[in-house]
Every structure is written in structure tokens, then in C-alpha cells.
C-alpha positions as CSV (number, residue, x, y, z in Angstrom):
1,M,9.6,4.4,-17.8
2,T,6.0,4.4,-16.5
3,E,5.0,3.2,-13.1
4,K,3.5,0.1,-14.6
5,Q,6.6,-0.7,-16.6
6,W,8.7,-0.2,-13.5
7,D,6.5,-2.5,-11.4
8,I,6.8,-5.2,-14.1
9,A,10.6,-4.7,-14.3
10,M,10.8,-5.1,-10.5
11,G,8.8,-8.3,-10.6
12,R,5.6,-6.8,-9.2
13,D,3.3,-8.5,-11.7
14,D,2.9,-12.0,-10.1
15,D,0.2,-13.4,-7.9
16,N,1.5,-11.5,-4.8
17,Y,0.5,-8.2,-6.3
18,E,-2.8,-6.7,-7.2
19,Y,-2.1,-3.3,-8.8
20,H,-4.4,-1.1,-10.8
21,Y,-3.4,1.6,-13.3
22,D,-5.0,4.5,-15.1
23,S,-4.8,5.2,-18.8
24,E,-1.3,6.7,-18.3
25,D,0.0,3.6,-16.5
26,K,0.0,5.4,-13.1
27,K,-1.2,3.5,-10.1
28,H,-4.9,4.2,-9.5
29,G,-7.4,2.8,-7.0
30,I,-6.6,0.2,-4.3
31,C,-3.3,-1.5,-4.9
32,K,-2.5,-4.6,-2.7
33,R,0.5,-6.8,-2.0
34,F,0.1,-10.3,-0.4
35,Y,2.3,-12.6,1.6
36,P,3.0,-16.0,-0.1
37,D,0.4,-17.7,2.1
38,G,-2.3,-15.3,0.8
39,Y,-2.6,-12.9,3.8
40,I,-2.6,-9.3,2.8
41,M,0.7,-7.5,3.5
42,H,-0.2,-4.0,2.3
43,D,-2.8,-2.0,0.7
44,E,-2.4,1.5,-0.7
45,S,-5.0,3.9,-2.1
46,Y,-3.9,5.9,-5.2
47,E,-5.3,8.6,-7.4
48,H,-3.5,8.9,-10.7
49,G,-0.1,7.9,-9.3
50,K,-0.3,9.8,-6.0
51,R,-1.1,8.2,-2.7
52,H,-4.6,9.3,-1.6
53,G,-6.6,7.7,1.1
54,R,-5.7,5.1,3.8
55,N,-2.6,3.0,3.4
56,T,-2.4,0.0,5.7
57,S,0.2,-2.7,6.4
58,W,-0.2,-6.0,8.3
59,Y,2.1,-8.5,9.9
60,G,2.2,-12.0,8.4
61,N,-0.3,-13.2,11.0
62,N,-2.8,-10.6,9.8
63,D,-2.4,-8.2,12.8
64,L,-2.1,-4.5,12.0
65,F,1.4,-3.1,11.5
66,S,0.7,0.4,10.4
67,S,-1.9,2.8,9.0
68,Q,-1.5,6.2,7.5
69,Y,-3.8,8.6,5.6
70,Y,-2.5,10.5,2.5
71,E,-4.0,13.3,0.6
72,N,-2.5,14.2,-2.7
73,D,0.7,12.2,-1.8
74,I,1.1,14.1,1.5
75,E,0.8,12.4,4.9
76,E,-2.3,13.7,6.8
77,G,-3.2,13.1,10.4
78,E,-1.6,10.6,12.7
79,M,0.3,7.5,11.7
80,I,-0.6,4.3,13.7
81,L,2.3,1.9,14.3
82,C,1.7,-1.4,16.1
83,S,4.2,-3.8,17.5
84,P,3.2,-7.3,18.5
85,K,2.7,-6.0,22.0
86,D,1.8,-2.3,21.8
87,K,0.0,0.3,19.6
88,L,1.7,3.6,19.1
89,S,0.2,6.7,17.4
90,L,2.5,9.3,15.9
91,K,1.5,12.7,14.7
């Protein structure tokens, strides 16, 4: 089963998802997920099925939840995690 087929089987093909795929049905480019009210929940950067670039998540009020950089599907650098009160940076 390809990534695209899996996403469709899991219900990830409605208006809350904006996924892009390459010619082999692997995620490619910026893929986004939205809260029902339209705020962005998550965006992930992919290159041919592998996370590559900045991946960011937000709370429902549009405040930052987390941010992590990936290179060839491997976490690189520090991960930023935010609670409603504090910001924490993990290496």
C-alpha cells in the first residue's frame, strides 16, 4: 500500500488535510493538517516520502506547540516545545 493509499484509508483526504505526493505516491512538499475551524494544526516538509525541512505544530488558538528540523528523515538540531506558559528547547 502506498502512502497516498494509506492516507486515504485513514480518512486523511478531507478538507482538514492538504497533502502532496510525488509520482510514486510518496509525500512530497509541504503537507498540512488543519483544525475544523480552519487554523493550521501541523505542517510537515517532505522529500519523496522522507521528512526533510521544518515540521511545525500549533495549538488550536494558533500558538506554537512544537518545531523540529529534519534532514533525510532524521531529526537535526534542537526541538522547540511550547506550553501555553513556557517555551522549552530540547537538543
